[in-house]
C-alpha positions in Angstrom: 72.4 22.6 -5.0 74.1 19.4 -4.0 72.1 19.3 -0.8 68.8 19.8 -2.6 69.6 16.9 -4.9 70.8 14.7 -2.1 67.4 15.0 -0.4 65.3 14.4 -3.4 63.3 11.8 -1.5 61.9 14.6 0.6 60.8 16.7 -2.4 57.1 17.3 -2.4 55.5 17.2 -5.9 53.5 20.4 -6.6 52.0 19.3 -9.9 50.4 16.0 -11.0 52.4 15.7 -14.2 55.0 18.4 -14.5 58.3 18.6 -12.5 57.5 21.2 -10.0 58.6 20.5 -6.4 59.4 22.0 -3.0 61.9 20.9 -0.4 60.2 22.1 2.7 56.7 22.9 3.6 55.1 26.1 2.1 52.1 27.7 3.7 50.8 29.2 0.5 50.7 25.7 -1.1 50.0 23.4 1.8 47.4 25.2 3.9 44.9 26.1 1.2 45.2 22.7 -0.5 45.6 20.3 2.4 44.9 22.2 5.6 47.0 23.5 8.5 47.5 20.0 10.0 49.3 18.7 6.8 51.4 21.9 6.7 52.6 21.5 10.3 53.3 17.8 9.7 55.4 18.6 6.7 57.1 21.4 8.5 58.1 19.2 11.4 59.5 16.5 9.0 61.5 18.9 6.9 62.6 21.4 9.5 64.7 18.9 11.4 66.7 18.0 8.3 66.9 21.5 6.9 68.0 23.0 10.2 70.6 20.3 10.6 72.0 20.6 7.1 71.6 24.4 6.6 72.5 26.0 9.9 75.2 28.0 8.1 72.7 29.2 5.5 70.1 30.3 8.0 72.7 32.1 10.0 73.9 34.0 6.9 70.3 34.7 6.0 69.4 36.2 9.4 72.6 38.2 9.5 71.9 39.7 6.0 68.3 40.4 6.8 69.1 42.0 10.1 71.6 44.4 8.4 69.0 45.2 5.7 66.1 45.7 8.1 68.1 47.2 11.0 66.2 45.0 13.4 66.5 41.6 15.0 65.7 38.6 12.7 65.2 35.0 13.5 64.0 31.8 11.7 60.8 31.1 13.6 60.6 27.7 15.4 56.8 27.7 15.1 56.3 27.1 11.4 58.2 25.9 8.3 61.7 27.2 7.8 62.6 28.8 4.5 62.9 26.1 1.8 63.5 25.5 -1.9 61.2 25.6 -4.9 62.4 23.4 -7.7 61.5 23.3 -11.4 63.2 20.7 -13.5 63.2 21.0 -17.3 60.3 19.5 -19.2 59.2 20.3 -22.7 55.6 21.0 -21.5 56.7 23.2 -18.6 55.3 26.2 -20.5 51.8 24.8 -19.6 52.6 25.4 -15.9 51.4 29.0 -15.8 52.4 30.8 -12.6 49.7 32.7 -10.8 49.4 36.4 -10.4 49.3 36.9 -6.6 50.0 38.8 -3.4 51.9 37.1 -0.6 49.4 36.8 2.2 50.7 33.6 3.8 50.8 35.1 7.2 47.0 35.1 7.3 47.0 31.3 7.0 49.1 30.9 10.2 48.7 31.7 13.9 50.4 35.1 13.7 49.0 38.2 15.5 46.3 39.6 13.3 47.6 43.2 13.6 51.1 42.1 12.3 49.7 40.0 9.4 47.4 42.9 8.3 50.2 45.5 8.2 52.0 45.5 4.8 54.9 47.3 6.3 55.5 44.3 8.6 55.5 41.7 5.8 58.2 40.8 3.3 59.2 38.0 0.9 62.7 36.9 -0.2 64.3 34.7 -2.8 67.9 33.5 -3.5 68.5 31.8 -6.8 70.5 28.6 -6.4 70.3 27.3 -10.0 68.9 29.0 -13.1 68.5 28.4 -16.8 71.1 30.0 -19.0 68.6 32.7 -20.0 68.0 33.6 -16.4 65.1 33.7 -13.9 63.3 36.4 -12.1 60.1 38.0 -10.9 57.5 40.3 -12.6 55.9 42.9 -10.4 53.0 45.4 -11.1 52.3 48.7 -9.4 49.2 47.3 -7.8 49.0 46.9 -4.1 46.8 44.4 -2.2 43.5 46.1 -1.4 43.5 48.1 -4.6 41.8 45.4 -6.6 38.2 44.3 -5.7 38.2 41.2 -7.8 41.0 39.0 -6.6 40.1 36.0 -8.7 42.7 34.8 -11.3 40.8 36.6 -14.0 40.3 39.7 -12.0 44.0 40.0 -11.2 44.8 39.3 -14.9 42.5 42.1 -15.9 44.0 44.5 -13.4 47.6 43.6 -14.6 46.6 44.2 -18.2 45.8 47.8 -17.5 49.4 48.7 -16.4 53.0 47.7 -17.1 55.1 45.1 -15.2 58.7 45.4 -14.1 61.0 42.5 -14.5 63.5 41.9 -11.7 66.2 39.4 -12.7 67.7 37.1 -10.1 71.5 36.7 -9.7 72.9 33.4 -8.4 73.5 33.6 -4.7 72.1 37.1 -4.3 69.3 37.9 -1.8 66.2 39.5 -3.5 63.7 41.1 -1.1 60.3 42.6 -1.9 57.3 43.5 0.1 55.0 40.8 -1.3 52.1 43.3 -1.2 52.5 44.3 -4.8 51.0 42.1 -7.5 53.7 39.7 -8.7 54.4 36.6 -10.7 57.2 34.2 -11.5 58.8 35.1 -14.8 57.4 32.4 -17.0 59.2 33.2 -20.2 62.5 31.6 -19.2 62.0 27.8 -19.3 65.5 26.6 -20.0 66.7 23.6 -22.0 67.2 19.9 -21.2 69.5 19.5 -18.2 68.7 22.9 -16.7 66.8 23.6 -13.5 65.3 26.6 -11.7 66.0 26.3 -8.0 65.3 29.0 -5.5 65.7 29.3 -1.7 62.8 31.4 -0.5 60.5 32.4 2.3 58.7 35.2 4.0 59.1 37.5 7.0 56.7 39.0 9.5 57.7 41.6 12.1 56.2 40.6 15.5 57.0 42.6 18.6 60.0 44.2 17.0 61.5 40.9 15.8 61.3 39.7 12.1 60.2 36.1 12.0 61.3 34.2 8.9 59.2 31.3 7.7 57.8 29.6 4.6 
């Protein structure tokens, strides 16, 4: 957490009014909103610092992932390295409604199409770094990408309303991995109190030629 705070000048605001930020480039935010060029520029700027400061964390991450997946894992040098999503307390933070979504970031980047299109070769992960006292986590629904024709926000909300979600609580410092291909959403009912923050270290993985590539 100290490192995240120490590099506040590198935080990228993700809302025009509310305190939502990232430390690091994120394909799902930067490419749709600003284009691939901006994403790559932000990745180059942030990767240098994050790799220098967090070599130990990336090493532990790849070791843990390799043990879990029983396959080689590396942090890809081609795109943004895993980074941090930061929510600081604000009384209006409840207005920042997280989107229902599938993790399809691989399609935004120059990955092999066959790999990006295979759900079994995609994953997402999160490590909670700081949480409000009442916790943080993820809601998932038993709806896979491709099972919903209307993927607009309203269409996904309608699909989610027809079934029941499962809440997955995070634990500080623990690696949470999911396939990203099931409908999911940040748990928005845990907003915290003044002085609290929600900070997660997160990213995605894609298996390419037998090696899992981690990126954000």
